[in-house]
Every structure is written in structure tokens, then in C-alpha cells.
N, C-alpha and C positions, 0 to 999 in steps of 0.2 A: 834701521826700520824702527820704527814704534811698534810696540806691541801692544796693539788696541784689543785683542782678545783677554790678554790679561787686566787690563783697565776696565773693560766691560763685566769680567769675571767679578772684580774687587765693587763694580757698582752694585750687581745683582746680589752679592754678601752683604753689602750694608743697607741696601733695601728690605733685604730678608730680615735683618737685626731690627731696620728700623719696623717692621710691622709686628714682629715679635714683642717690640716695647709696647705698641698699640693694644696688643691682645692681653700681655702680662706686664704689667709695668713694675719690674722688679729692678732692685739695684744690679741685680747679677745681670739681665738683659741690656739695661742702660750702659752698663760697663763695656759688653761686648759691642754695643753701637759704637762706642767712642773708641774702641779699637779696631773695628772695620772702616769708620770713617778716617782714622790715623792711616790705615794701611791703603785705601782708596786714593787720599791725597800725596803719598808716597810713589804710589802706581803712575799717578798723573803727570806728578814732578819728575819722574824719570822717564816718562814718556816724551814730555816736552824738552829735557836736556837730549834726548836722541835725535831730535829733530832739528836741533841746532848745530851748526858749524862752529865751532868755538875758536879755530886755531886761526884763521884768517884775520878774526876780528882781535884775536889776542896777540897776533904779532904785530898789528897795525898800532896799536894801545902800547906796546913795549918800545917799538921804535918811535913813537909820538906821531906817526903820520896822519894826517887829516883824515877824518873817518866820512865815507859818502853820507846823503841823508838817509841811503837804506841801512847802512851799517849802524847810524845813531838809532835808528828807529828799532832794530834788533838788540842792540846795548842797553835801549829803555826797557824793551822787554825782561830782558835778561835781570836787572837791576830793579826796577821798579813796575813789572808788569802785574805782579800780584798785588800790588797796591792799587794800580790804576784799575783794575777789575774788581776789588772791593768795593773802591769808592763807586766804582759803575754800579754795580748789583745791590751793592747792599743799601736797605732801606730802613736799618734800624736804629741810626744816629738819632734822629728827630725822637724817635720813641724812646728811646734810652734817655736822651737828654729830659725829656718830659717828666719821664718815670723818676730821673734823678731830683728833677725840680719838684715833684711831689713827695716826696720820700724828706727833702731837707725842708720843705714847707711844713711839715708834720713834727720834724725836730722843733722846729722853730716855735710850733704851739706847745711842745713839751717844754720848752725854757721857761715859761709862764706857770708849770704846776709844780705841786709837791713834790721833789723826788723820792717817792715810797718805792716800795720793794714793786710793785705791778708796774709802775710807770718808768722804773729803772729796766725793767725784764722788755717793754716795748721799746724802749729807747733801743737797748741792744738789739732787738730785730730790726730795727729801722735802719741802724748802723749798717747791717748786713745786706738790708735790701741795695742799701745807699751804694753801697761797695758793689753789688753784683751788677746795677745799672751804670756805675763808673766804669768799670772793665770794658764793655763794646765803645762809650762815648771814647774813652783815653785810646783805645786801638783804632779807631776811626781817624781821630786828630793825628794819632801818629803815623797813619798810611798816609794823609793829607801833607803832613810834613815832609816823609819820606820824598813823594813825586815833588813837592814845592823845592826841596832841596836838588834832588838829581836836574830839574829843571834849569835851575839857578846856574849849577857848577858846568853844565854842559852849553850853555846858551855860547856862542862863537867857539874858534878853536878852544881845543881841550888844552891846558897848559903841562908841561910835563908831571907834576907831581899828582894831578888829578888823571892821568893816564896811567902812571904808575899804579895808584890807587884801585883803579879800575880794571886794570890786568890783573893784579892780585884777585879782586873780588870775582872775576870770571874763571880763571885759574882753580880758584877753591871752588867754584861751581860744578867744573867741569871734572873734578875728580870725585 
């Protein structure tokens, strides 16, 4: 049985830490928020795991038996459910991509300038900004690719290799 009380408690702790960040913007407070969010994500993951009956799905995958539509849906949720949710709920991709484009434009402008001390310092800052914008952009595209790969490899009946690989992933998740 999932422990919803633990998840609810972790939500409260994370929200309290976020409120503290809003009140007092310190490195310590934001580090605490990061820890609380990590614990909340872990608690949510454990709660999700407790809701899934792994063994019947694992048995079918290991034996190479065909999966029902419902079992394939469960498998999808286990393997790429987080990526599906990220793609569905994340609206930062276009914002990150636009930010990256702006920074690249600024770097392009620097190319025509004299590379003096001030310009080089500005270039370093722009490179850091571009790297910051690139992170969410790459993450979004990686999740999109994970979903595409899953869909491609699960069209039709799973071959023995795919079943064995998926069984290994499910076994590792169950532990």
C-alpha cells in the first residue's frame, strides 16, 4: 500500500523550504530546498513502485509471452512514464531554446569586436548562460528521444532480445 502520508509530509517540507527561500535568499536555504525536492521525488518514486505489480509483467517478459494492451501500457509507464510526464507538463523547452538563441546571437555579435579584457569577460558570462539554457533544452530532447525509442521498439510483438532487456530494466526497478 502506498504511503501517501509520507509523500504529503515531503510535499509540506519542500513547500516550507521554498517559502524560506522566498523570505531569505541564501545559498543555505536553496541548498535545503534542493535536498527537500530530491527527497520528495524519491518518496514519490517509491510510492509509485509500491503500486505496480512487477512480477506478472516480469514473468511474461522473461518467457517471451505476448503482452496485453494493458500490460504494454504498464510497461510504458514504468520505462518512459517520467519522460511522458515531462514532455506533457514541461513548457520550458521553447523558453530555453529562445534563451539559447538570444545568447548565441550575442556571441555572434562579439565575434566582430576586439577581444579585449571586458569583451572576454562578457564572452565567458555568455558561455555560462548558453550552457544553462542548453541543459533544459537537451533534457527535453533526451526525454523525447526516450519516448520515440520505446515506441519504435515496442511496435508489434517484442522480440526475445527486447523482452530480455526490458525484463532486466523492470527487475532493477523492482529492487
